[in-house]
C-alpha positions in Angstrom: 30.6 91.6 -71.1 34.0 92.6 -69.7 35.9 90.1 -71.7 33.8 90.8 -74.8 34.9 94.4 -74.7 38.5 93.4 -74.2 38.3 91.1 -77.3 36.8 93.9 -79.4 39.6 96.3 -78.3 42.3 93.8 -79.3 40.4 92.8 -82.5 40.4 89.1 -81.6 38.0 87.2 -83.8 35.7 84.6 -82.3 37.4 82.0 -84.5 40.8 82.6 -82.8 41.5 80.2 -80.0 42.2 82.6 -77.2 41.1 81.7 -73.7 39.7 84.3 -71.3 42.9 84.0 -69.3 45.0 84.8 -72.4 42.9 87.8 -73.2 43.2 89.1 -69.6 47.0 88.7 -69.7 47.2 90.5 -73.0 45.3 93.4 -71.5 47.2 93.3 -68.2 44.0 93.2 -66.3 42.0 90.9 -64.0 38.3 90.3 -64.0 37.0 93.4 -62.1 33.4 93.3 -63.0 32.6 89.9 -61.5 34.6 90.8 -58.4 32.6 94.1 -58.0 29.3 92.2 -58.4 30.3 89.7 -55.7 31.3 92.4 -53.3 28.1 94.3 -53.8 26.1 91.1 -53.3 27.9 90.5 -50.0 27.2 94.0 -48.8 23.5 93.6 -49.6 23.3 90.3 -47.8 24.9 91.9 -44.7 22.4 94.7 -44.9 19.5 92.2 -45.0 21.0 90.0 -42.2 21.4 92.9 -39.7 17.6 93.6 -39.5 14.7 91.3 -38.7 12.7 90.7 -41.8 11.2 88.0 -44.0 14.2 88.3 -46.3 16.5 87.4 -43.4 14.4 84.3 -42.7 14.6 83.2 -46.3 18.4 83.6 -46.5 18.8 81.6 -43.3 16.6 78.9 -44.7 13.9 79.0 -42.0 11.0 79.0 -44.4 8.4 76.2 -43.7 7.6 73.6 -46.3 9.2 70.5 -47.8 12.2 70.4 -50.0 12.0 69.4 -53.6 13.1 66.0 -54.9 16.6 65.4 -56.2 19.8 67.1 -55.7 19.5 70.3 -53.8 20.5 73.4 -55.7 23.3 75.6 -54.4 21.6 78.6 -52.7 22.6 82.2 -53.0 24.4 82.3 -49.6 26.5 79.3 -50.4 27.6 80.8 -53.7 28.7 84.0 -51.9 30.4 82.0 -49.2 32.6 80.2 -51.8 33.5 83.6 -53.3 34.4 84.9 -49.9 36.5 81.8 -49.0 34.4 80.9 -46.0 31.1 79.2 -45.2 27.6 80.6 -45.0 27.5 80.4 -41.1 30.6 82.5 -41.0 29.0 85.1 -43.3 25.9 85.3 -41.0 28.1 85.7 -37.9 30.4 88.3 -39.5 27.5 90.4 -40.8 26.9 91.5 -37.3 30.6 92.7 -37.0 30.8 95.5 -39.6 34.6 95.9 -39.5 35.3 92.1 -39.8 32.8 91.9 -42.6 34.3 94.8 -44.5 37.7 93.1 -44.4 36.2 89.9 -45.7 34.4 91.8 -48.6 37.7 93.5 -49.5 39.4 90.1 -49.9 36.8 88.5 -52.2 38.3 86.2 -54.8 36.9 84.6 -57.9 
């Protein structure tokens, strides 16, 4: 959505061979929307992890049952861990330390 708006503002046709990186450089911007979404997702996960609930159990992967066949899909927590530049175990540990977690959320990269 964000890049679509930038392309409309600069009147770039869809036939023009402009990459997203080129459009962002033309606008002098960086992708803010995706970064904001990732930060809010991390804050929500920390909120869930701090309390005992079924949502916490499902995030930690402690749900009973057998796994499906084939290659395992990347789960939600792993996707957030790659955006935060850490691993999922570190996210679970840092969620208990609010100040450390806030600094990690502030440094989210895409």
